[in-house]
Steps between C-alpha positions, in 0.01 A plus 500: 500500500356683205460303178420518136131443483437188297215259457246482784237229522269539192597869437814641351692810581683642201847663571848490367588216269139377462397845382788514250389151361143627464628797317692287260199276437286795394767620262523152329133422532587161671234368739639453855236320692332159435396361165178700462380552146220726590394716792165467670322706774573204737870579475463869539773605745368852566306544820344840564430577862630671809743333741541167309833361418556486128630178341813680406639773728720745303635846573535688823863401517628811694221458756575134546868557525430760769280269705761217471776727613294613796477125610872427438600799710260416785657152508832659592347705779493834305212737550262533198222733447149359458374530144177672406367388158251734357314497168149526356308176447614292219869592514602175674541565869343183614673299235832640600437427860381145437785425271753622756323308769517168293874567416592556860305215631690279257828636633393391849429847634217553753213681343165627628261673270154653558273701276319781694125546481306795649559526876760349725490124401841513349671481841314175599584355153870569555479346849360185350759494230774535751366222722469274208860573413614418853310183490622398147864572596458295822600794723246489774750392756724800401237759542565778746234585760446838341421336157266258662315770691477734200331233290257435796425859556464613145315207339436232762749273347708239673775289336592172655617150423163418345517807270297820494207563718266800451249403771610771748335838516738791421523777760262789434709763680849463332769724363483356153806695371711397799387131487552489130858638545565212745354243262712619210803536725472148623445357153799690357734377782385148420593560143838640601571201715413274199725699271193614305311806400133577594306681220165671575301581184176710524295555188213743441630704795273805414223295649641477850296692754674820625558362849643171376724693257663688782526185720658291221761757378574594864583132561717478177699808597559383852634166382707621215667745732607212736859357495688202632841591634807275503883538524723389234719205625829638363466882492267539797303758294133534573282374228120600470284279283147598405224227538438323180157650436415592148165688425336563168164687491304548188201731430344762275671842453300654790656275747766749593244776562307253718804429710553872567139530615550208735804674644749240381844594380525165324478657160798729579727194635402272216646466154240574233454265218272654233379273229446659170432361142724227394804608295478428125755218524329339811155543318616326190683230689183424704272490201736282299551247799113484557422441143760218486380351827162453305687300242500778222733765373453867406619700194746786596266769357198339670691512826567862471139577421382297795760659736394853383134417570565400857693812567714317757208446729521145635118455524448615142771262376284217609167651388629573145722192495212260583293638210793503255591140574145396434477697175665216288614142525828494308843440656603865456291801617483752216443876476140446373422290805642750728277777344192264532592408854547860604164596351328218686671606830408863477153470655665329796750783542234763465295337765808490726553869446127578591536297812787713618320817406189398699710505813561882462305808604362747221778747559764230459343362169479864373874531586594193309286595201664841479847335529419277217429796279832665582801399283756311691754780471263730666355260756600686805300624799466859352412352154230269637359784727487730195297232294263478791467884528620511867837547696756247592440562876144404465593158357775402746302245711334358182832442326654352812227244541527394131876458558533360846171328577368389169836449309349625164750789449874522584745787511786465261744712711523777248166657591292304264233242569440180310222243511612191694267265298612467143216615266283664762565840345377367166198332656398837667571707190290264280206561728 
């Protein structure tokens, strides 16, 4: 059921042939969208922000292919690990999740999605989403007693011929993990009977309360471990099909550590999907497609300069791109306009860095400043400790917090550390 992602509503996804055509247009200087003779701020396609869907979605092809394969395999009754998408803010977790949600809805899959806020509200939101799904698919008559009771006990929800009622009071003393497992099982069995797949997407999962984290992931593990047995008509062999429940959870890098503290083994059972900077090819593809969506084009050298400025960080792509687009009015963005736009965007980027640094303790900021003064080839735990005049063992918890909780550093695998946010080391060194 996977597909080549093409045009979707007013936004465009760029892959395959469309990306090749875009590349040819840049080489020839031929405009590809509309009959615009000039660009204006009104047409600016760049949209800085967190969690919004860009007008053009480009890149993340391996991650998308993995999610699509997960759904295809679930549809055949094959067990598939849940996916845990982790990355710092601005790397596109929410955009990836929402793009995947829209694609799967268009393919007819059953999708429920909830963003977690502080506390336990995410369970109630998932209950309401599941109830709305049952009502929308006209499945009230097919609901099992266990599914009905789980909705009532967890969220005071009842689904009937007239739709969804939430006037009931949920039970105060309830095994939420057990009831949520019954709820997901019942919904997944309905999906199986319908020849479909149920997808549960949870964003900002690091916000879920510790108790709710344990209950949610307990329920997921229980249902994903269930099978439906049948006999092959010809061979008589026993076949065991997994329930078609797919789960994708997204959160900040510290999510895995939070799961451990909650006593959940979900992190060990799930497949990690770690989002990093966009590859050079995806970055240029996305920038080129966005510019063209705004009715303009961009010189090849200007494209390289803008790509280098953003450093592969999706959020910076839009911050710099917005200012660059507004730096002129001609059909083709030039190198000079990129330079002016990057200069105009720099205060916004610096303010973003400072906001992130204000979240840290004094020791953590001191560690980052020391790391910024160490050459990248020497940016190891002992090297940074030497720059601070202390020992590696004294900095263990500080470094781990910067890597796992705040996502400002990452280990390269060869003993070195690097800054996760492009340009943050220069920002610190300049100050």
